[in-house]
RODO-2510 file (C-alpha; in nm, 4 decimals, decimal comma):
residues 194
     n   res          X          Y          Z
     1     m    23,0358     5,9160    -3,0628
     2     d    23,3287     5,6884    -3,1281
     3     e    23,5926     5,6956    -3,3955
     4     y    23,8106     5,4201    -3,5300
     5     l    24,1845     5,4685    -3,4973
     6     d    24,4610     5,3285    -3,7156
     7     w    24,7242     5,0926    -3,5803
     8     q    24,9222     5,3929    -3,4496
     9     g    24,6266     5,5321    -3,2533
    10     r    24,5458     5,8125    -3,4968
    11     p    24,1918     5,8791    -3,6277
    12     i    24,1239     5,7156    -3,9618
    13     p    24,0827     5,9628    -4,2502
    14     l    23,7365     6,1060    -4,3135
    15     e    23,7595     5,9533    -4,6628
    16     n    23,7580     5,6068    -4,5051
    17     p    23,4039     5,4639    -4,5325
    18     l    23,4347     5,3410    -4,1715
    19     s    23,4714     5,6936    -4,0305
    20     f    23,1923     5,7582    -3,7805
    21     q    23,2505     6,1317    -3,8133
    22     a    23,2131     6,1245    -4,1921
    23     v    22,8926     5,9178    -4,1711
    24     f    22,7509     6,1555    -3,9095
    25     e    22,8405     6,4646    -4,1128
    26     d    22,6831     6,3075    -4,4237
    27     f    22,3657     6,2360    -4,2226
    28     l    22,3525     6,5962    -4,1004
    29     e    22,3899     6,7280    -4,4560
    30     q    22,0748     6,5368    -4,5522
    31     l    21,8658     6,7170    -4,2899
    32     d    21,6774     7,0344    -4,3712
    33     e    21,9032     7,3233    -4,2786
    34     e    21,6674     7,4542    -4,0086
    35     l    21,6700     7,1090    -3,8402
    36     r    22,0449     7,0539    -3,8667
    37     p    22,2379     7,0904    -3,5401
    38     h    22,5054     7,3573    -3,5628
    39     r    22,8664     7,2326    -3,5530
    40     s    22,9009     7,3919    -3,2093
    41     q    22,6415     7,1446    -3,0732
    42     w    22,8261     6,8177    -3,1309
    43     i    23,1757     6,6829    -3,0808
    44     v    23,4009     6,3976    -3,1880
    45     p    23,6426     6,2444    -2,9365
    46     d    24,0097     6,3090    -3,0038
    47     p    24,2750     6,0647    -2,8797
    48     f    24,5217     6,3548    -2,8527
    49     d    24,2858     6,5740    -2,6484
    50     i    24,1261     6,2990    -2,4424
    51     d    23,9379     6,5283    -2,2006
    52     r    23,7794     6,7275    -2,4828
    53     v    23,4390     6,5535    -2,4675
    54     e    23,3950     6,5896    -2,0920
    55     k    23,4965     6,9586    -2,1064
    56     f    23,2558     7,0207    -2,3957
    57     f    22,9557     6,8757    -2,2121
    58     e    23,0507     7,0455    -1,8877
    59     l    23,0340     7,3812    -2,0679
    60     k    22,7012     7,2844    -2,2299
    61     g    22,5438     7,1752    -1,9009
    62     g    22,5350     6,8044    -1,9854
    63     v    22,3837     6,5793    -2,2501
    64     d    22,0154     6,6107    -2,3382
    65     i    21,9855     6,2840    -2,5304
    66     c    22,2207     5,9998    -2,6171
    67     y    22,1447     5,7763    -2,9172
    68     g    22,3202     5,4474    -2,9763
    69     g    22,3148     5,0783    -3,0430
    70     v    22,4140     4,7708    -2,8490
    71     g    22,7108     4,5479    -2,9290
    72     v    22,7286     4,1699    -2,9192
    73     h    22,8352     4,1615    -2,5551
    74     g    22,6228     4,4564    -2,4555
    75     h    22,8725     4,7313    -2,5223
    76     i    22,7459     5,0871    -2,5556
    77     a    22,9677     5,3002    -2,7770
    78     f    23,2937     5,1016    -2,7492
    79     n    23,2512     5,0555    -2,3727
    80     e    23,3095     4,6836    -2,3952
    81     p    23,3267     4,4507    -2,0952
    82     p    23,6654     4,5155    -1,9357
    83     v    23,8793     4,2035    -1,9488
    84     s    24,2153     4,1951    -1,7770
    85     r    24,4248     3,9290    -1,6148
    86     y    24,5454     4,1948    -1,3706
    87     g    24,2172     4,2698    -1,1982
    88     k    23,8501     4,3469    -1,2325
    89     l    23,6872     4,6870    -1,2600
    90     s    23,4091     4,7525    -1,0144
    91     l    23,0666     4,8642    -1,1278
    92     e    23,1439     5,2124    -0,9926
    93     e    23,4799     5,2359    -1,1740
    94     f    23,3263     5,1289    -1,5044
    95     s    23,0209     5,3556    -1,4592
    96     t    23,2473     5,6581    -1,4151
    97     s    23,4763     5,5768    -1,7096
    98     k    23,5738     5,8722    -1,9246
    99     t    23,6655     5,9151    -2,2898
   100     r    23,9546     5,6847    -2,3692
   101     v    24,1379     5,4853    -2,6343
   102     v    24,0352     5,1185    -2,6442
   103     v    24,1505     4,8009    -2,8137
   104     l    23,8451     4,6411    -2,9721
   105     a    23,7417     4,3029    -2,8375
   106     p    23,7952     4,0191    -3,0879
   107     e    23,4165     3,9657    -3,1142
   108     t    23,3597     4,3316    -3,1982
   109     f    23,6408     4,3294    -3,4525
   110     v    23,4985     4,0234    -3,6319
   111     i    23,1350     4,1373    -3,6306
   112     n    23,2204     4,4904    -3,7441
   113     a    23,4460     4,3611    -4,0221
   114     l    23,1699     4,1264    -4,1367
   115     r    22,9058     4,4003    -4,1345
   116     a    23,1163     4,6794    -4,2848
   117     k    23,3528     4,4973    -4,5195
   118     g    23,1953     4,1577    -4,5867
   119     g    23,4549     3,9813    -4,3746
   120     e    23,7629     4,1539    -4,5143
   121     f    23,9835     4,1766    -4,2056
   122     k    24,2889     4,3244    -4,3734
   123     d    24,3466     4,6803    -4,2527
   124     f    24,0291     4,6837    -4,0419
   125     p    24,0849     4,9085    -3,7373
   126     t    24,1587     4,7354    -3,4072
   127     l    24,1595     5,0555    -3,1993
   128     a    23,9036     5,3261    -3,1316
   129     v    23,8468     5,6311    -2,9156
   130     t    23,5170     5,6170    -2,7270
   131     i    23,3133     5,8308    -2,4947
   132     g    23,2950     5,6865    -2,1455
   133     m    23,0010     5,5411    -1,9581
   134     e    22,9921     5,8482    -1,7328
   135     i    22,8768     6,0718    -2,0202
   136     i    22,6212     5,8156    -2,1370
   137     l    22,4787     5,7483    -1,7905
   138     s    22,4556     6,1205    -1,7121
   139     s    22,2472     6,1893    -2,0249
   140     k    21,8929     6,3094    -1,9544
   141     k    21,7545     6,0594    -2,2084
   142     i    21,9023     5,7468    -2,3690
   143     r    21,7612     5,5862    -2,6834
   144     l    21,9024     5,2536    -2,8053
   145     f    21,8201     5,0841    -3,1356
   146     c    21,8834     4,7163    -3,2079
   147     d    21,8329     4,5344    -3,5361
   148     g    22,1302     4,2987    -3,5289
   149     g    21,9260     3,9807    -3,4972
   150     t    22,0692     3,6835    -3,3146
   151     r    22,3964     3,8601    -3,2301
   152     q    22,2097     4,1000    -2,9990
   153     q    21,9714     3,8558    -2,8317
   154     e    22,1809     3,7868    -2,5211
   155     a    22,2678     4,1544    -2,4708
   156     i    21,9028     4,2588    -2,4897
   157     y    21,8075     3,9739    -2,2570
   158     r    22,0711     4,0915    -2,0062
   159     f    21,9382     4,4473    -2,0334
   160     e    21,5866     4,3286    -1,9529
   161     h    21,6456     4,0385    -1,7123
   162     g    22,0119     4,0015    -1,6117
   163     e    22,1955     4,1387    -1,3143
   164     i    22,3597     4,4790    -1,3467
   165     d    22,7200     4,3914    -1,4169
   166     v    23,0156     4,5184    -1,6216
   167     s    23,0182     4,1889    -1,8151
   168     y    22,7194     4,3257    -2,0127
   169     p    22,7579     4,7071    -2,0039
   170     v    22,4070     4,7669    -2,1409
   171     s    22,2762     4,6363    -1,8069
   172     l    22,4118     4,9522    -1,6382
   173     l    22,1459     5,1540    -1,8225
   174     r    21,8534     4,9637    -1,6733
   175     n    21,8193     5,1966    -1,3733
   176     h    21,8423     5,5141    -1,5825
   177     a    21,5389     5,7399    -1,5373
   178     d    21,4625     5,7715    -1,9110
   179     v    21,5993     5,4914    -2,1286
   180     i    21,4165     5,3249    -2,4163
   181     l    21,5537     5,0256    -2,6056
   182     t    21,3824     4,9629    -2,9399
   183     a    21,4493     4,6300    -3,1101
   184     d    21,3183     4,4262    -3,3991
   185     k    21,1482     4,0967    -3,3156
   186     l    21,4452     3,8720    -3,3948
   187     s    21,6858     4,0778    -3,1827
   188     a    21,4419     4,0843    -2,8882
   189     m    21,3306     3,7201    -2,9144
   190     k    21,5230     3,5866    -2,6118
   191     a    21,4143     3,8790    -2,3900
   192     i    21,0510     3,8270    -2,4947
   193     d    21,0633     3,4501    -2,4379
   194     g    21,2830     3,4773    -2,1258
***
């Protein structure tokens, strides 16, 4: 799971409609009680206890299944392609990334503001705390869902046909033993035609 952070790096309030935690808790409340995972079975990353997620899963013996989507440039969670004028992360460094605070890429900021707030950029979060690729890649199963249309076409194509590279993080999942990417026809069009 990710969570948006305010401009000072603090989690946004649960009352904020953008809160991933609030949306997840609301989803859980809609499940029949006998199907609902107990609070002890899930965790939200905390920018002030950054190792919390890794410690949690270490105690639990790992992750059984990881659900997620795919961002415009193939990011999984907010593991966006690392861009720095000071150097390049290797595939190994990126694959072993841990929970961390990230500045959202401009593309992610724009697309998320369009989807969530109709293009209202004022006060939209520019920071987030995200689980790292290490947790995702170590999951026993990974299930990805894509219905973003044209904005996901290149990322899905890179997952299916591109080289494994940090420039499209979703490509790192291709060699996972049990990964399934489910997409609608428009989102998958380039991968199907490619």
